[in-house]
Legacy VTK file of the C-alpha trace (Angstrom):
# vtk DataFile Version 3.0
C-alpha trace
ASCII
DATASET POLYDATA
POINTS 103 float
0.000 0.000 0.000
1.474 3.339 -0.961
1.038 6.514 1.050
-1.463 7.950 -1.464
-3.913 5.209 -0.451
-3.339 5.960 3.240
-4.027 9.628 2.530
-7.168 8.730 0.595
-8.469 6.625 3.485
-7.321 8.987 6.207
-10.733 9.482 7.808
-11.040 5.740 8.423
-7.461 5.420 9.648
-7.440 8.488 11.866
-8.776 6.546 14.871
-5.849 4.145 14.687
-3.474 7.100 14.464
-5.016 8.680 17.569
-4.401 5.451 19.485
-0.915 5.136 17.993
0.246 8.625 18.899
-1.439 9.530 22.182
-0.167 13.109 22.247
-1.727 13.876 18.876
-5.278 15.089 19.106
-8.015 13.877 16.786
-8.554 17.400 15.402
-4.817 17.712 14.672
-4.898 14.445 12.782
-8.019 15.608 10.942
-6.183 18.780 9.881
-3.231 16.734 8.640
-5.654 14.866 6.339
-3.158 12.033 5.832
-0.469 14.188 4.244
2.824 12.415 4.856
5.140 15.395 5.342
2.582 17.179 7.514
2.314 14.126 9.754
6.098 13.794 10.000
6.404 17.490 10.897
3.696 17.328 13.564
5.300 14.265 15.122
8.644 16.038 15.288
7.012 19.059 16.858
4.792 17.211 19.330
7.308 14.587 20.462
10.538 16.548 19.982
12.093 13.900 17.740
14.330 14.001 14.658
12.961 13.789 11.128
14.261 10.251 10.583
12.685 9.035 13.837
9.349 10.590 12.828
9.570 8.975 9.384
10.373 5.646 11.046
7.314 5.953 13.268
5.118 6.741 10.278
6.551 3.739 8.411
5.857 1.459 11.399
2.337 2.884 11.679
1.735 2.177 8.002
2.987 -1.408 8.420
0.701 -1.899 11.419
-2.308 -0.617 9.473
-1.452 -2.938 6.570
-1.103 -5.926 8.910
-4.420 -5.122 10.590
-6.119 -4.801 7.222
-4.667 -8.116 6.056
-5.656 -9.859 9.303
-9.147 -8.424 9.089
-9.474 -9.676 5.525
-8.412 -13.175 6.590
-10.911 -13.138 9.449
-13.683 -12.061 7.092
-12.771 -14.901 4.701
-12.828 -17.408 7.572
-16.197 -16.119 8.712
-17.643 -16.442 5.203
-16.242 -19.969 4.970
-17.783 -20.926 8.331
-21.181 -19.551 7.311
-21.032 -21.447 4.019
-20.095 -24.670 5.832
-22.927 -24.184 8.321
-25.399 -23.732 5.490
-24.076 -26.822 3.716
-24.271 -28.821 6.941
-27.828 -27.668 7.606
-28.879 -28.536 4.057
-27.478 -32.051 4.427
-29.227 -32.556 7.762
-32.501 -31.247 6.336
-32.234 -33.643 3.391
-31.541 -36.587 5.691
-34.545 -35.692 7.851
-36.746 -35.393 4.771
-35.624 -38.833 3.576
-36.373 -40.382 6.977
-39.841 -38.804 7.041
-40.544 -40.017 3.513
-39.901 -43.645 4.525
LINES 1 104
103 0 1 2 3 4 5 6 7 8 9 10 11 12 13 14 15 16 17 18 19 20 21 22 23 24 25 26 27 28 29 30 31 32 33 34 35 36 37 38 39 40 41 42 43 44 45 46 47 48 49 50 51 52 53 54 55 56 57 58 59 60 61 62 63 64 65 66 67 68 69 70 71 72 73 74 75 76 77 78 79 80 81 82 83 84 85 86 87 88 89 90 91 92 93 94 95 96 97 98 99 100 101 102
């Protein structure tokens, strides 16, 4: 995922950023609107860290968001698979019951 996609989905990701950087306020993150350099600058300012450290934090944040998104996708796939299996299992049981009643 490139940073342009993070910027485009900033409203959805802002909550994770608030939890990630406790000193950053939600309205500050809203004003940043996902702009990479703006975020790096605010982190430097708020935490008193060097540019490279701020960029490293942003990179780690991005990796975390990507991992969470991937994990969520896998969970959704598992849930869909479980629902499909339940339906298949119910259909089989219903068919067996119908056969028994028909006898």
